[in-house]
C-alpha positions as CSV (number, residue, x, y, z in Angstrom):
1,M,101.8,130.0,91.1
2,T,100.5,133.2,92.7
3,F,98.8,131.1,95.7
4,I,101.9,129.9,96.9
5,G,104.6,131.3,99.1
6,V,108.7,130.9,98.6
7,C,110.4,127.7,99.9
8,Q,111.7,128.1,103.5
9,K,114.1,125.7,105.3
10,K,113.8,124.6,109.0
11,Q,116.4,122.5,110.7
12,L,114.8,120.2,112.8
13,A,116.9,116.5,114.4
14,G,119.7,117.2,112.0
15,V,117.1,117.0,108.6
16,T,116.1,119.8,106.4
17,L,112.3,120.8,106.2
18,Y,110.9,122.1,103.0
19,L,108.3,124.6,103.9
20,R,105.7,126.4,101.6
21,S,102.9,128.7,103.0
22,F,100.1,129.1,100.9
23,H,96.4,130.7,100.3
24,R,94.1,128.0,99.3
25,H,91.4,130.8,98.9
26,E,93.2,132.3,96.0
27,F,94.0,129.0,94.0
28,I,92.5,129.2,90.4
29,E,93.1,126.5,88.3
30,P,94.2,125.6,85.8
31,R,96.8,128.6,86.4
32,D,98.0,126.9,89.9
33,T,98.0,123.5,88.2
34,A,100.0,124.0,85.7
35,Q,103.3,122.6,86.8
36,I,101.8,120.0,89.1
37,S,99.9,117.3,87.6
38,L,96.5,116.2,89.4
39,P,95.5,112.6,89.8
40,K,92.3,111.7,88.3
41,S,90.8,110.9,91.7
42,L,90.8,114.8,92.2
43,C,89.6,116.1,89.1
44,N,86.5,116.4,91.0
45,A,87.5,117.5,94.4
46,A,87.0,121.0,95.8
47,L,89.3,123.5,95.0
48,K,90.4,123.8,98.9
49,R,91.9,119.6,98.3
50,K,93.1,120.6,95.1
51,A,95.2,123.5,96.6
52,E,96.8,121.5,99.4
53,F,97.5,118.5,97.0
54,V,99.4,121.5,94.5
55,A,101.5,123.0,97.8
56,G,102.3,119.6,99.4
57,R,103.7,118.5,95.9
58,V,105.6,121.5,95.1
59,A,107.2,121.5,98.8
60,A,108.2,117.8,98.0
61,N,109.5,118.8,94.8
62,D,111.7,121.1,96.6
63,A,113.3,118.3,98.9
64,L,113.8,116.2,95.7
65,C,115.8,118.9,93.8
66,V,118.2,118.8,96.2
67,L,118.9,115.3,95.6
68,G,119.0,115.6,92.1
69,Y,115.5,114.9,91.1
70,T,114.4,118.4,88.8
71,D,111.6,116.7,86.8
72,F,109.9,113.8,88.9
73,S,106.1,113.2,89.6
74,I,105.2,112.4,92.7
75,A,102.0,109.8,91.9
76,I,99.3,108.9,94.8
77,G,99.8,104.8,95.5
78,E,98.2,102.7,98.0
79,H,96.5,104.2,101.0
80,R,97.3,107.5,99.3
81,S,100.8,107.4,100.2
82,P,103.5,109.2,97.5
83,C,105.2,107.3,95.3
84,W,108.6,108.6,96.1
85,P,111.9,107.7,93.1
86,G,113.1,104.0,93.9
87,A,116.3,105.6,96.1
88,V,114.4,107.4,98.1
89,V,112.4,107.7,100.9
90,G,110.0,111.0,102.1
91,S,106.9,112.2,103.9
92,I,104.4,115.1,103.3
93,S,102.1,117.0,104.9
94,H,100.0,120.0,104.9
95,S,97.7,122.1,107.2
96,D,95.3,124.6,105.7
97,D,97.9,127.0,104.7
98,I,101.2,125.4,105.3
99,A,102.8,122.4,103.4
100,V,105.9,120.7,104.7
101,A,107.9,118.0,103.2
102,V,111.2,115.7,103.8
103,A,113.0,113.5,101.3
104,G,116.1,111.3,101.6
105,A,117.9,108.4,100.1
106,K,117.2,105.1,101.1
107,A,120.9,104.3,101.8
108,D,121.0,106.6,104.7
109,W,117.1,106.4,106.2
110,Q,114.6,103.3,106.6
111,G,111.8,105.8,106.9
112,L,110.9,109.7,107.4
113,G,107.7,110.9,108.5
114,V,106.7,114.7,108.9
115,D,103.5,116.1,109.7
116,V,101.9,119.5,110.5
117,Q,99.2,120.4,112.4
118,A,97.2,123.5,113.5
119,R,96.3,124.0,117.1
120,L,93.2,121.8,118.3
121,T,90.3,123.9,118.3
122,Q,87.8,123.5,121.5
123,D,85.3,121.5,119.0
124,D,88.4,119.1,117.9
125,L,89.5,118.7,121.5
126,E,86.0,117.1,122.5
127,A,86.1,115.0,119.2
128,V,89.3,113.7,119.9
129,N,90.2,113.9,123.8
130,G,90.3,110.0,124.9
131,V,90.6,109.0,121.3
132,I,94.3,109.9,120.7
133,A,95.9,109.8,124.1
134,T,95.5,107.5,127.3
135,P,95.0,108.5,130.8
136,H,99.0,107.5,131.1
137,E,99.7,109.7,127.7
138,H,97.8,112.5,129.0
139,A,99.7,112.5,132.6
140,L,103.3,112.7,130.7
141,L,102.0,115.4,128.6
142,S,101.0,117.2,131.3
143,L,104.5,117.6,132.2
144,L,105.2,119.8,129.7
145,D,103.3,122.4,131.0
146,T,101.7,123.6,128.0
147,P,97.7,124.0,127.3
148,L,95.6,121.0,126.8
149,A,95.0,121.8,122.9
150,E,99.1,122.1,122.6
151,Q,99.6,118.7,124.4
152,L,97.0,116.8,122.1
153,T,97.7,118.4,119.1
154,L,101.6,117.5,119.3
155,I,100.3,113.9,120.3
156,F,97.9,113.4,117.3
157,S,101.0,115.1,115.1
158,A,103.5,112.9,116.6
159,K,101.7,109.6,115.9
160,E,101.4,110.9,112.6
161,S,104.7,111.2,111.8
162,V,105.2,108.3,113.5
163,F,103.2,106.1,111.4
164,K,104.6,107.5,108.4
165,A,107.7,107.1,109.1
166,L,107.2,102.9,109.5
167,Y,104.7,103.0,106.5
168,P,107.2,101.9,103.8
169,R,108.1,98.8,106.1
170,V,104.7,97.6,107.3
171,K,102.5,98.9,104.0
172,R,99.3,99.3,105.9
173,Y,97.7,101.9,108.4
174,L,98.1,101.7,111.8
175,D,96.0,102.8,114.8
176,F,96.7,105.0,117.9
177,S,97.1,102.0,120.1
178,D,100.3,101.0,118.0
179,A,102.6,103.6,119.4
180,T,102.3,104.5,122.9
181,L,103.9,107.6,124.1
182,V,106.6,106.8,127.0
183,C,108.6,110.0,127.5
184,A,108.2,113.9,126.8
185,S,110.4,116.8,126.9
186,Q,110.3,120.3,125.4
187,N,111.5,119.3,121.9
188,Q,110.6,115.2,121.7
189,L,108.5,112.4,122.4
190,T,109.9,108.8,122.7
191,F,107.0,106.3,121.7
192,R,107.2,102.3,122.3
193,L,105.5,100.6,119.8
194,S,103.3,97.8,120.4
195,H,104.8,94.2,120.8
196,A,103.2,93.1,117.1
197,L,105.4,96.0,115.5
198,T,108.5,94.8,117.4
199,L,108.2,91.7,116.4
200,E,107.7,92.8,112.3
201,L,110.2,95.1,112.5
202,G,112.8,94.3,115.1
203,L,112.1,98.0,116.4
204,A,110.8,98.8,119.7
205,T,111.2,102.5,120.2
206,C,110.8,105.4,117.7
207,R,111.4,108.9,118.6
208,C,110.0,112.1,117.8
209,D,111.3,115.5,117.5
210,Y,109.1,119.0,116.9
211,L,109.1,122.6,117.0
212,W,105.9,125.0,116.9
213,N,105.6,126.9,114.0
214,S,103.4,130.4,114.9
215,H,100.4,128.4,115.6
216,H,101.1,124.9,113.8
217,V,103.8,122.1,115.6
218,I,106.1,120.4,113.1
219,T,106.7,117.0,114.0
220,L,109.6,114.7,112.8
221,V,110.4,110.6,113.1
222,T,113.4,109.8,111.4
223,L,114.6,105.9,111.2
224,P,118.5,105.4,110.2
225,C,119.2,102.5,108.1
226,D,122.3,102.2,111.2
227,L,119.1,102.4,113.9
228,E,119.4,99.7,116.5
229,S,116.8,99.0,119.0
230,P,116.2,96.8,121.9
231,R,113.1,94.2,121.5
232,D,112.3,94.7,124.9
233,G,111.0,98.1,124.4
234,A,111.7,101.6,126.6
235,Q,111.4,101.3,130.1
C-alpha cells in the first residue's frame, strides 16, 4: 500500500492510539485494497470513501495485532459500527488524511471512543454553530482562550467520542443533547449524560481527553470496567 504511511503511536489517557496518515488522491484500486476486504456497500463508492475505509481498517489492525489478532477482518455492523472480535472493544475514526484507532480487552473496558477532526472552516462554523453546543457550553469553551473554530471542533469531536464509547451498551444513535459539557480544561472535557442515559447505564458523567495534532484534534473517551459514577451527575 503506497497511499498510506507507517504506523504511528501516541499515548493519551494511558491508552495507545494507532495512527496512519494517508493520501486519498494516491489510492489505487485494486492495488491498495489487497489486504483489506471492502464490504459490498462500498463496491460502488467513490475512491475517497474507499481510501478512508481502508486506512481506518489498517489502523484498527495495528491495534488488534498488539492484542494478538493478526488475521481478523473487521466487518461493518449495525449503524455502520465496526464488528470487533468478541472479547474486544474498540473505535475507529478518520479525517481526509489521518486514520486513528484504539482497541482493548472487554475485561478492561466497557467502551472506548476515539475521534479525529480537522479544524472546522468558516463555512463549517456557520453550519454547526448553535447546533452542537449550547450557550452554556460556549461559555465554558471560551475559558480555554482558543479560537472559536478550535472550540467547536473540539466539542464536536469530543461528543462523537462519547457516543462511540457508549455505543456498545446503548446500540443506537445519540443526539448532541445527550451529553452536556460541564467542565473544560486544556487537556480534558467532562460531560454530564442525560437523565435517561444515566438511568439506563448507571453512568452520570464521561471524561474526554484530547490532544491537537497539527491541524487536527484527537479525542478519546475511556470507560474502564471498574468505573463508578454518581447517579446525580456532575455539579
